[in-house]
C-alpha positions as CSV (number, residue, x, y, z in Angstrom):
1,M,19.9,121.7,8.9
2,D,18.4,122.0,5.5
3,Y,15.2,124.0,5.1
4,R,12.5,123.5,2.5
5,K,9.5,125.3,1.0
6,F,6.3,124.5,2.9
7,G,3.7,124.3,0.2
8,R,1.9,127.7,-0.3
9,V,3.0,129.0,3.1
10,D,5.6,131.7,3.1
11,W,7.8,129.9,5.5
12,K,10.7,127.5,5.4
13,V,10.5,124.2,7.4
14,S,13.3,122.1,8.7
15,A,13.9,118.9,6.8
16,L,13.6,117.0,10.1
17,G,10.4,117.4,12.2
18,F,9.9,116.1,15.7
19,G,7.1,113.6,16.0
20,T,5.8,113.3,19.5
21,M,3.9,110.0,19.4
22,R,6.9,108.1,20.9
23,L,8.2,110.4,23.7
24,P,10.1,108.7,26.6
25,V,7.8,107.3,29.3
26,K,8.5,106.4,32.9
27,S,6.4,103.2,33.0
28,A,4.2,100.9,30.9
29,D,1.6,103.6,31.0
30,W,1.8,105.4,27.6
31,G,0.5,108.6,29.2
32,D,3.2,108.6,31.8
33,I,5.7,110.8,29.9
34,D,9.2,111.5,31.4
35,E,8.6,115.2,31.2
36,P,12.1,116.5,32.0
37,E,13.7,114.2,29.5
38,A,11.1,114.9,26.8
39,I,11.5,118.7,27.3
40,K,15.3,118.3,27.1
41,M,15.0,116.4,23.8
42,L,12.5,118.9,22.3
43,R,14.7,121.8,23.2
44,Y,17.8,120.2,21.9
45,A,16.1,119.6,18.6
46,I,14.9,123.2,18.4
47,D,18.4,124.5,19.4
48,H,19.8,122.6,16.5
49,G,17.4,123.9,13.9
50,V,14.2,121.8,14.1
51,N,11.3,124.1,13.7
52,Y,8.3,121.8,13.2
53,I,6.7,119.8,16.0
54,D,4.0,117.3,15.3
55,S,1.4,116.1,17.8
56,A,-2.2,114.9,18.1
57,Y,-5.1,115.0,20.5
58,G,-4.6,111.4,21.6
59,Y,-0.8,111.1,21.7
60,H,0.4,109.8,25.0
61,A,-3.3,109.7,26.3
62,G,-3.5,113.5,25.6
63,N,-0.3,114.4,27.4
64,A,1.9,115.1,24.4
65,D,0.3,118.5,23.9
66,V,0.8,119.2,27.6
67,V,4.6,118.5,27.4
68,I,5.0,120.5,24.2
69,G,3.3,123.4,25.9
70,K,5.8,123.2,28.7
71,A,8.8,122.7,26.4
72,L,7.9,125.8,24.4
73,Q,8.0,128.2,27.4
74,D,11.1,130.5,27.9
75,G,11.1,131.8,24.3
76,Y,11.0,128.4,22.5
77,A,7.5,129.0,21.1
78,Q,8.8,131.8,18.9
79,K,11.3,129.4,17.3
80,V,8.9,126.7,16.0
81,K,5.5,125.9,14.5
82,V,3.3,123.3,16.0
83,A,1.0,120.9,14.2
84,T,-1.6,119.0,16.2
85,K,-4.7,117.1,15.2
86,L,-8.4,116.6,15.6
87,P,-9.2,113.0,16.7
88,C,-11.5,112.1,13.8
89,P,-12.1,108.4,14.9
90,D,-13.5,109.7,18.2
91,I,-15.7,112.5,16.9
92,T,-19.4,111.8,17.4
93,S,-20.9,115.2,16.9
94,A,-20.0,118.7,15.6
95,S,-19.7,120.0,19.1
96,D,-16.6,117.8,19.5
97,F,-14.7,120.0,17.1
98,D,-14.7,123.0,19.5
99,R,-14.3,120.9,22.6
100,C,-11.1,119.2,21.3
101,L,-9.6,122.4,19.8
102,N,-10.2,124.3,23.0
103,E,-8.6,121.6,25.1
104,Q,-5.5,121.6,22.8
105,L,-5.2,125.4,22.9
106,K,-5.1,125.3,26.7
107,K,-2.6,122.4,26.8
108,L,-0.3,124.1,24.4
109,H,-0.5,127.5,26.2
110,T,-1.4,129.3,23.0
111,E,-4.3,131.3,21.5
112,K,-3.6,129.9,18.0
113,I,-2.5,126.6,16.6
114,D,-0.2,127.0,13.6
115,F,-1.2,123.9,11.7
116,Y,-4.4,121.9,12.6
117,L,-5.0,118.6,10.9
118,L,-7.8,116.1,10.6
119,H,-6.3,112.9,12.2
120,H,-6.4,109.5,10.6
121,L,-8.5,110.2,7.5
122,N,-9.8,107.0,5.9
123,K,-13.1,106.6,4.0
124,A,-15.2,106.2,7.1
125,N,-13.6,109.1,9.1
126,W,-13.7,111.4,6.1
127,T,-17.3,110.7,5.4
128,K,-18.2,111.2,9.0
129,V,-16.5,114.5,9.8
130,R,-17.3,116.0,6.4
131,G,-20.9,115.2,7.0
132,L,-20.7,117.0,10.4
133,G,-19.5,120.2,8.7
134,V,-15.8,120.1,9.6
135,L,-14.7,122.0,6.5
136,E,-17.0,124.9,7.2
137,W,-16.0,124.8,10.9
138,A,-12.3,125.0,9.9
139,D,-12.9,128.0,7.6
140,K,-14.5,129.9,10.6
141,K,-11.7,129.0,13.0
142,I,-9.1,130.2,10.5
143,K,-11.1,133.4,10.0
144,D,-11.4,133.9,13.8
145,G,-7.7,133.3,14.3
146,Y,-7.7,130.1,16.3
147,I,-6.1,128.0,13.5
148,G,-3.3,129.2,11.2
149,Y,-3.6,126.6,8.4
150,F,-5.6,123.4,7.9
151,G,-4.6,119.9,6.7
152,F,-5.1,116.2,7.2
153,S,-3.1,113.0,8.0
154,F,-4.0,110.1,5.7
155,H,-4.4,106.3,5.9
156,D,-6.2,105.0,2.9
157,S,-6.1,104.6,-0.9
158,F,-4.6,107.0,-3.5
159,E,-8.1,107.4,-5.0
160,L,-9.5,108.6,-1.7
161,L,-6.6,111.0,-1.3
162,Q,-7.5,112.6,-4.7
163,E,-11.1,112.9,-3.6
164,I,-10.2,114.6,-0.3
165,I,-7.7,117.0,-1.9
166,N,-10.2,118.0,-4.6
167,A,-13.0,118.5,-2.1
168,Y,-11.6,121.6,-0.4
169,D,-9.6,124.6,-1.7
170,N,-8.0,125.6,1.6
171,W,-5.9,122.5,2.4
172,T,-2.3,123.4,3.3
173,I,-0.9,120.1,4.6
174,C,-1.1,116.5,3.6
175,Q,0.6,114.0,5.9
176,I,1.2,110.5,4.6
177,Q,3.2,107.4,5.5
178,Y,6.2,107.0,3.2
179,N,9.5,105.1,3.3
180,Y,11.5,102.9,1.0
181,M,9.4,99.9,1.9
182,D,6.1,101.7,1.3
183,E,6.3,103.3,-2.1
184,D,3.0,101.7,-3.1
185,F,1.4,101.6,0.3
186,Q,-1.7,103.8,0.9
187,A,-1.0,107.2,-0.8
188,G,2.4,106.1,-1.9
189,T,4.6,107.8,-4.5
190,K,1.5,108.7,-6.6
191,G,-0.1,110.4,-3.6
192,L,3.1,112.3,-2.7
193,E,3.4,113.6,-6.2
194,Y,-0.3,114.5,-6.6
195,A,-0.4,116.4,-3.3
196,Y,2.8,118.3,-4.2
197,Q,1.4,119.2,-7.6
198,K,-1.7,120.6,-6.0
199,G,0.5,122.9,-3.9
200,L,0.2,121.2,-0.5
201,A,3.0,120.8,1.9
202,V,3.7,117.1,2.1
203,V,4.6,115.9,5.6
204,V,6.0,112.4,5.8
205,M,5.4,110.2,8.8
206,E,6.9,106.8,9.6
207,P,10.1,107.2,7.5
208,I,11.7,104.5,9.6
209,R,8.4,102.5,9.9
210,G,8.0,103.2,13.6
211,G,11.6,102.3,14.2
212,R,11.4,98.9,12.5
213,L,13.8,99.8,9.7
214,S,16.4,100.6,12.3
215,N,16.6,96.9,13.4
216,P,17.0,94.9,10.2
217,P,17.0,91.1,9.8
218,E,20.3,89.4,9.0
219,K,19.9,89.6,5.2
220,V,19.3,93.4,5.3
221,A,22.0,94.0,7.9
222,K,24.4,92.3,5.5
223,V,23.5,94.8,2.7
224,W,24.2,97.8,5.0
225,A,27.4,96.3,6.3
226,E,28.7,95.8,2.7
227,A,27.9,99.3,1.6
228,P,30.9,101.6,1.0
229,F,28.9,104.4,2.7
230,K,28.9,103.6,6.5
231,R,25.6,104.8,7.9
232,S,23.0,103.5,10.4
233,P,19.9,101.8,8.9
234,Q,17.8,104.7,10.2
235,E,20.0,107.3,8.4
236,W,19.6,105.3,5.1
237,A,15.9,105.4,5.6
238,L,15.7,109.1,6.4
239,R,18.0,110.0,3.5
240,W,15.8,108.1,1.1
241,V,12.8,110.2,2.1
242,W,14.8,113.4,2.0
243,N,16.0,112.6,-1.5
244,H,12.4,113.4,-2.7
245,P,12.0,117.1,-3.5
246,E,8.3,116.8,-3.1
247,V,8.7,116.2,0.7
248,A,8.5,119.3,2.8
249,V,9.3,117.8,6.2
250,T,10.1,114.3,7.5
251,L,8.9,113.4,11.0
252,S,10.8,111.2,13.3
253,G,9.2,109.9,16.5
254,M,12.1,110.0,18.8
255,S,12.0,108.3,22.3
256,K,15.6,108.8,23.4
257,M,18.1,111.7,23.4
258,Q,20.4,109.5,21.3
259,H,17.8,109.4,18.6
260,V,17.5,113.2,18.5
261,V,21.3,113.7,18.4
262,E,21.7,111.1,15.6
263,N,18.8,112.4,13.5
264,V,19.8,116.0,13.8
265,A,23.3,115.1,12.6
266,A,21.8,113.1,9.7
267,A,19.7,116.1,8.7
268,A,23.0,118.0,7.8
269,H,22.8,115.8,4.7
270,S,19.1,116.2,3.9
271,Q,19.1,118.0,0.6
272,P,16.8,116.6,-2.1
273,R,18.3,114.6,-4.9
274,N,21.4,114.1,-2.8
275,L,21.7,110.3,-3.2
276,T,23.8,108.9,-6.0
277,S,22.6,106.2,-8.3
278,N,24.9,103.7,-6.4
279,E,23.3,104.7,-3.1
280,L,19.8,104.2,-4.5
281,K,20.9,100.8,-5.7
282,I,22.0,99.9,-2.3
283,I,18.6,100.8,-0.8
284,E,17.0,98.8,-3.5
285,R,19.1,95.8,-2.5
286,A,18.0,96.4,1.1
287,R,14.4,96.5,0.1
288,D,14.8,93.2,-1.9
289,A,16.5,91.6,1.1
290,Y,13.6,92.6,3.3
291,M,11.1,91.0,0.9
292,A,13.3,87.9,0.7
293,S,13.1,87.6,4.5
294,G,9.4,87.1,4.4
295,P,7.7,83.7,4.3
296,V,5.9,84.4,1.0
297,S,7.8,85.7,-2.0
298,C,4.7,87.5,-3.3
299,T,5.4,90.5,-5.5
300,S,1.9,91.9,-5.2
301,C,1.5,91.7,-9.0
302,R,-2.2,90.9,-8.4
303,Y,-2.4,88.4,-11.3
304,C,-4.1,86.1,-8.9
305,M,-7.0,88.6,-8.5
306,P,-9.9,88.6,-8.5
307,C,-10.2,85.4,-6.4
308,P,-13.5,83.6,-7.4
309,N,-14.3,83.3,-3.7
310,G,-13.4,86.9,-2.8
311,V,-10.2,86.2,-0.9
312,D,-7.8,89.2,-0.8
313,I,-4.7,87.2,-1.5
314,P,-2.1,90.0,-2.0
315,R,-3.2,91.8,1.1
316,I,-3.1,88.7,3.3
317,F,0.4,87.9,2.1
318,S,1.5,91.5,2.6
319,M,0.2,91.4,6.2
320,Y,1.8,88.0,6.8
321,N,5.2,89.1,5.4
322,E,5.0,92.4,7.4
323,A,4.5,90.5,10.7
324,V,7.3,88.0,10.1
325,I,9.9,90.3,8.5
326,F,9.8,92.8,11.3
327,N,9.0,90.4,14.1
328,A,6.0,92.5,14.9
329,P,2.8,90.3,14.6
330,E,0.6,92.3,17.0
331,K,-0.6,95.0,14.6
332,P,-1.2,92.8,11.5
333,R,-3.0,90.2,13.6
334,K,-5.3,92.9,15.2
335,A,-6.0,94.4,11.7
336,Y,-6.7,91.0,10.2
337,C,-9.1,89.9,13.0
338,T,-11.0,93.3,13.2
339,P,-13.9,93.3,10.8
340,R,-13.9,97.1,10.2
341,N,-10.2,96.8,9.1
342,F,-10.4,93.5,7.2
343,N,-13.7,92.1,5.7
344,P,-14.1,88.6,7.2
345,E,-15.4,87.5,3.8
346,Q,-12.0,88.2,2.3
347,R,-9.9,86.3,4.8
348,A,-7.8,83.3,4.0
349,D,-10.2,80.8,5.6
350,K,-12.7,81.5,2.8
351,C,-10.3,79.9,0.3
352,I,-12.0,76.7,-1.2
353,K,-8.7,75.6,-2.9
354,C,-10.2,75.9,-6.4
355,G,-6.7,76.3,-7.8
356,D,-7.5,79.4,-10.0
357,C,-4.7,81.4,-8.3
358,L,-2.2,78.6,-8.8
359,E,-2.6,78.8,-12.6
360,K,-2.4,82.6,-12.6
361,C,0.6,83.1,-10.3
362,P,3.7,84.0,-12.4
363,Q,5.9,83.1,-9.4
364,K,4.3,79.6,-9.3
365,L,3.8,80.0,-5.5
366,P,1.8,77.3,-3.6
367,V,-0.8,80.0,-2.9
368,T,-3.5,77.9,-1.3
369,E,-1.0,76.3,1.0
370,M,0.5,79.6,2.0
371,L,-3.0,81.1,2.6
372,E,-3.6,78.4,5.1
373,K,-0.4,79.1,6.9
374,A,-1.0,82.9,6.8
375,H,-4.4,82.5,8.3
376,E,-3.1,80.3,11.1
377,Y,-0.4,82.8,11.9
378,L,-2.6,85.9,11.7
379,T,-5.3,84.4,13.9
380,A,-2.9,83.1,16.5
381,K,-3.1,84.6,20.0
382,T,-0.3,87.2,20.5
């Protein structure tokens, strides 16, 4: 196991962290964790060098923290640090800060949480919790010894990331989504580098895109099969993230013991700048093959924008491709049809077929025709 500097904290973190959003369950009920198996997996990871466990208030209907608390009995608590999170989307008043923290302290069987993060920061959640005084509250909890260090997990634009980082001097951790398909998504590479330069420990979530990169379509599978380096798709994905020296720890949400064993083994090769130029080219080919597997060969160059009628063409095509490439339409469809996630005035049905985008598109795509197909697909019942 490789260990890395954790921002300004005087502590070395394992390159692989255990994310607990996808623990094994016994039924269709997400909260019904298979506790013996989950504890076995967590302890195996710790025994093999993992020293960072990531959780959140809402994971597995609140039961992830409970299982972690049990797994860290018998001396295991002294071998790791735990990060868990305040559920910002569910906060309605400042009194919720203490209520949630106190519940988590009890579940984890601890008097102090090592790393406490604001969960799911986007513009709306950041504005809300900041207005309720969460930063001042965190300062007091750190001073009183209930929190070791404070941070946030992020789901929005690079510009908002900058704003959040610059708003508070005591951030320690910035958690972002990052993988070889998402270099320009949300915080992206610019956010990774910015947070690192500001001295924050950058924690990467979704390095395998929720497992989607482990089950590639035929065109991508062919790239991996032809590579002279025989690795699983998930190991390629993990190694790509580990290759970045700005990354402190890479989380993997593991739901089977096999996942733990394989990822721990892969972490033996997790040093930064460890991929050769040939290996990086192979990953680029896989990325290109993923994009070629989508229904729209849009490169997100944004030459078609702004649309005279306000349609967000690149975002719609991105959601459409995401759903089809990974055969996972549920999340993009829900996002597209939820007004707080996607402005109805920017949806594809607002296209009036003026043809402005057809003239601007360097790929000469049939944009208006594809918008119609995307809207039909994204509004279909799952």
